C-alpha positions in Angstrom: -0.2 0.1 0.1 1.4 3.4 -0.9 1.4 6.7 0.9 -1.7 8.4 -0.5 -4.7 8.6 1.5 -7.0 8.3 -1.3 -6.7 6.6 -4.8 -9.3 8.1 -7.3 -9.2 5.2 -9.8 -11.1 5.5 -13.3 -11.6 2.8 -15.4 -12.2 3.9 -19.0 -13.3 2.8 -22.3 -14.2 4.7 -25.5 -15.3 8.0 -23.9 -12.5 10.1 -24.4 -14.5 13.7 -24.4 -16.5 12.7 -21.5 -13.3 11.6 -19.8 -11.7 14.7 -20.4 -14.3 16.8 -19.1 -14.3 14.6 -15.7 -10.6 14.7 -15.3 -10.6 18.8 -15.9 -12.9 19.0 -13.3 -11.0 16.7 -11.2 -8.0 18.8 -12.0 -9.5 21.8 -10.7 -10.5 20.1 -7.4 -7.0 18.9 -6.9 -5.4 22.2 -7.4 -7.5 23.2 -4.2 -6.0 21.0 -1.9 -3.9 22.1 0.9 -1.8 18.8 0.4 -2.8 17.0 -2.9 0.0 14.3 -2.3 -2.7 12.8 -0.3 -4.2 12.0 -3.6 -3.2 9.2 -6.1 -5.3 9.5 -9.7 -5.2 6.3 -11.5 -6.7 5.9 -15.0 -7.0 2.3 -16.5 -7.8 2.6 -20.2 -9.4 -0.7 -21.5 -7.9 -0.6 -24.8 -10.0 2.1 -26.2 -10.1 2.6 -30.0 -10.8 6.4 -29.6 -8.1 9.1 -28.6 -8.5 8.3 -25.0 -4.7 8.0 -25.1 -3.9 11.3 -26.3 -6.5 12.8 -23.8 -4.9 11.2 -20.7 -1.2 12.2 -22.0 -2.2 16.0 -22.5 -3.7 16.0 -19.1 -0.6 14.8 -17.6 1.5 17.1 -19.6 -0.7 20.1 -18.1 0.2 19.0 -14.6 -1.9 16.5 -13.1 -0.1 13.6 -11.9 -1.6 10.2 -13.3 -0.9 7.0 -12.6 -1.9 5.7 -16.2 -2.4 2.0 -17.5 -3.3 0.7 -21.0 -4.6 -2.6 -21.1 -3.0 -4.4 -24.1 -6.7 -5.9 -25.1 -10.0 -5.2 -23.7 -10.3 -7.3 -20.9 -13.8 -6.4 -20.3 -15.3 -3.7 -18.1 -15.7 -5.6 -14.8 -12.1 -6.8 -14.9 -10.9 -3.3 -15.7 -12.9 -2.0 -12.6 -11.3 -4.8 -10.6 -7.9 -4.0 -12.0 -8.2 -0.3 -10.5 -8.9 -1.7 -7.0 -5.9 -4.1 -7.5 -3.7 -1.1 -8.8 -4.8 1.6 -6.1 -1.9 2.6 -3.8 -4.0 4.4 -1.4 -5.2 3.6 1.9 -8.7 4.2 0.5 -9.9 3.3 -2.9 -12.5 5.4 -5.0 -13.3 3.9 -8.2 -15.0 6.5 -10.2 -17.2 5.9 -13.5 -15.7 7.8 -16.4 -19.0 9.4 -16.8 -19.5 10.5 -13.3 -17.7 13.8 -12.2 -16.7 15.3 -8.9 -18.8 18.0 -7.8 -17.1 21.4 -6.9 -15.9 21.6 -3.5 -16.5 18.0 -3.0 -13.0 16.6 -2.8 -11.7 18.9 -0.1 -14.8 17.5 2.2 -14.0 13.8 1.4 -10.5 14.3 2.1 -10.9 15.9 5.4 -13.3 13.5 6.5 -11.0 10.4 5.8 -8.2 12.0 7.4 -10.2 12.3 10.5 -11.7 8.7 10.3 -9.0 6.0 9.3 -10.7 3.2 10.8 -14.0 3.4 8.7 -14.4 0.7 6.2 -16.8 1.8 3.8 -17.6 5.7 2.9 -20.9 6.3 0.8 -21.3 9.4 -1.0 -25.0 10.8 -1.1 -26.0 11.7 -4.9 -28.7 14.0 -5.6 -30.9 16.2 -3.3 -29.9 16.0 0.2 -32.2 17.6 2.9 -31.2 19.2 6.1 -28.7 16.8 7.5 -25.5 16.8 9.5 -22.2 16.8 7.2 -21.8 12.9 8.0 -23.4 9.9 9.9 -20.9 7.0 11.1 -22.8 3.5 12.0 -20.8 1.4 14.4 -23.3 -1.2 13.6 -22.1 -2.0 10.3 -25.1 -3.9 8.7 -27.4 -1.0 10.0 -24.8 1.6 7.9 -25.1 -0.7 5.1 -28.6 -1.2 4.9 -28.9 2.8 5.1 -26.9 2.8 2.0 -28.9 -0.1 0.6 -29.2 -0.4 -3.3 -27.0 2.4 -3.6 -24.0 0.0 -2.8 -24.5 -0.9 -6.6 -23.4 2.7 -7.9 -19.6 2.3 -7.9 -18.7 5.9 -7.8 -20.7 6.8 -4.6 -18.4 4.3 -2.4 -15.0 4.6 -1.3 -13.4 1.3 0.3 -10.6 1.1 3.1 -8.3 -1.3 1.4 -7.1 -2.2 4.9 -10.5 -4.3 5.4 -10.2 -6.3 2.3 -8.3 -9.5 2.4 -7.8 -9.6 -1.4 -9.3 -8.1 -4.6 -10.1 -10.9 -6.4 -12.3 -11.8 -9.3 -14.7 -14.4 -7.3 -17.6 -12.1 -8.2 -16.6 -10.6 -11.7 -19.6 -12.7 -13.2 -22.1 -10.8 -11.0 -21.0 -7.5 -12.5 -21.2 -6.2 -8.7 -17.2 -7.1 -7.6 -17.4 -3.6 -6.0 -20.4 -4.6 -3.6 -18.8 -7.5 -2.3 -15.5 -5.6 -1.4 -17.9 -2.6 0.0 -19.4 -5.1 2.1 -16.7 -7.0 3.4 -14.6 -3.5 4.4 -18.0 -2.2 6.2 -18.4 -5.5 8.3 -14.6 -6.2 9.2 -14.1 -2.6 10.4 -17.5 -2.4 12.0 -17.7 1.4 10.8 -19.7 2.6 7.9 -19.9 6.2 7.1 -22.5 8.2 5.1 -21.3 11.6 3.6 -24.8 13.7 3.3 -23.4 15.9 0.6 -24.4 15.8 -3.2 -20.8 15.1 -4.3 -21.4 13.7 -7.5 -22.6 14.5 -11.2 -23.7 10.8 -12.2 -24.2 9.1 -15.6 -23.0 12.0 -18.0 -23.2 9.7 -20.6 -26.4 7.6 -19.5 -27.3 6.8 -23.2 -24.6 4.5 -23.9 -25.2 2.5 -20.6 -27.0 -0.8 -20.8 -26.7 -4.3 -22.3 -27.5 -6.3 -19.2 -30.6 -7.6 -17.3 -31.2 -5.1 -14.6 -33.4 -7.5 -12.3 -30.9 -10.3 -12.4 -28.0 -7.8 -11.5 -29.7 -5.6 -9.0 -31.9 -8.0 -7.5 -30.8 -11.5 -7.6 -26.7 -10.8 -7.8 -27.0 -8.3 -5.3 -29.2 -9.8 -2.8 -27.3 -12.8 -3.1 -23.9 -11.3 -2.3 -25.6 -9.2 0.5 -26.2 -12.4 2.4 -22.9 -13.8 1.8 -21.4 -10.7 4.2 -24.7 -9.9 6.2 -26.2 -12.3 8.3 -29.3 -10.4 9.9 -32.6 -11.3 8.8 -34.0 -7.9 9.5 -31.5 -5.8 7.5 -31.9 -8.4 4.7 -35.6 -7.5 4.5 -35.0 -3.7 4.7 -32.5 -3.9 1.8 -34.5 -6.0 -0.2 -37.2 -3.5 0.1 -34.9 -0.5 -0.5 -34.1 -2.4 -3.8 -37.5 -2.6 -4.6 -38.8 1.0 -3.8 -35.6 2.8 -4.6 -34.7 1.2 -7.9 -37.3 -1.4 -9.1 -40.6 0.9 -8.8 -39.0 3.5 -11.0 -38.5 0.9 -13.7 -41.4 -1.2 -13.3 -43.2 0.0 -16.6 -39.8 -1.0 -18.6 -40.1 -4.3 -17.1 -43.7 -4.8 -17.7 -43.8 -3.3 -21.3 -40.3 -3.9 -22.3 -39.9 -0.2 -23.2 -36.2 0.6 -22.4 -34.3 -0.9 -25.1 -31.0 -0.3 -23.6 -31.2 -3.1 -21.2 -32.2 -6.9 -21.4 -35.8 -7.6 -19.7 -36.1 -11.5 -20.5 -37.8 -13.0 -17.8 -37.7 -9.8 -15.6 -41.4 -10.0 -14.2 -40.8 -13.6 -13.5 -37.8 -12.8 -11.2 -39.4 -10.1 -9.5 -42.6 -12.6 -8.8 -40.2 -15.1 -7.4 -38.6 -12.7 -5.0 -41.4 -10.2 -4.1 -44.7 -12.4 -4.2 -45.2 -12.4 -0.6 -44.9 -8.7 0.0 -48.2 -6.7 -0.2 -46.3 -3.4 -1.3 -45.2 -5.3 -4.4 -48.9 -5.7 -5.5 -49.7 -2.1 -4.3 -47.0 -0.6 -6.7 -47.9 -2.9 -9.6 -51.4 -1.3 -9.5 -50.0 2.2 -9.5 -47.4 1.8 -12.4 -49.3 3.4 -14.9 -49.8 6.5 -12.8 -46.1 6.6 -11.3 -44.5 9.1 -13.5 -47.4 11.6 -12.7 -47.5 10.9 -9.0 -43.5 11.4 -9.2 -44.0 14.5 -11.0 -46.5 15.9 -8.4 -44.0 14.9 -5.6 -41.4 17.0 -7.2 -43.2 19.8 -7.6 -44.4 19.8 -4.0 -40.4 19.4 -3.0 -39.5 22.4 -5.3 -42.4 24.4 -3.6 -41.2 23.4 0.0 -37.6 24.0 -0.9 -38.2 27.4 -2.2 
């Protein structure tokens, strides 16, 4: 393990323009730090056919120190993510999607928090709207803290892992497309400390249009819940997380699963899997019934919240 406090590792493939924007924004944040030697920046180029190589080298030439890796061939997105964890030299590893950007002022907040809490196993960064909350919450019951994060454990850019609590970054969970979830859970459980930073630190999915190609129900329901049960043994928190997956992820996509309306993703057998996992729960049928009206209801709530904030 190197001397850096935090490694920010960016796996990338064929998104040179978006990567450039993200790195330039990260560069501006890096310049504001009082001790930027706390940061290691790593980019792993998965044999991109575009001009990613030129983009990274130009930003290095302009002064941002980047540990730059280029794979000889495309090893797959998940293997490239795994490589980022393996190469990270910092105490904490933050794998940042190449289309997720660090918000202005966020890096300083994160570094200050990590300096004060070296024994925290997992740090989750809130994304999107955050109400009136303390800067952070630390949970010494790790399963409770992990359940608070819930399905957001699958959002790789929002989770910072303390490498001291992960025995080895291996490929056991590569086929699940959620290796990072296993690392996050292991670090949280072994450290007995999970933290949540209650600030909107990320602009997420600048290139959402090119995401897809997998079955979301299989990955987010079957694979995620299976990995959760390996590390977390409480039935109570499992049920809470299972509900969180449904309420904060599946509900927003039910219409796509029912009508197969989002062609970016595979949906074969999606409803069959949902019934398999959720048939005993009354809330499942309630949301099935209101799905045709969900977009209207969500819009009303957003408008109400906007008026309240104003």
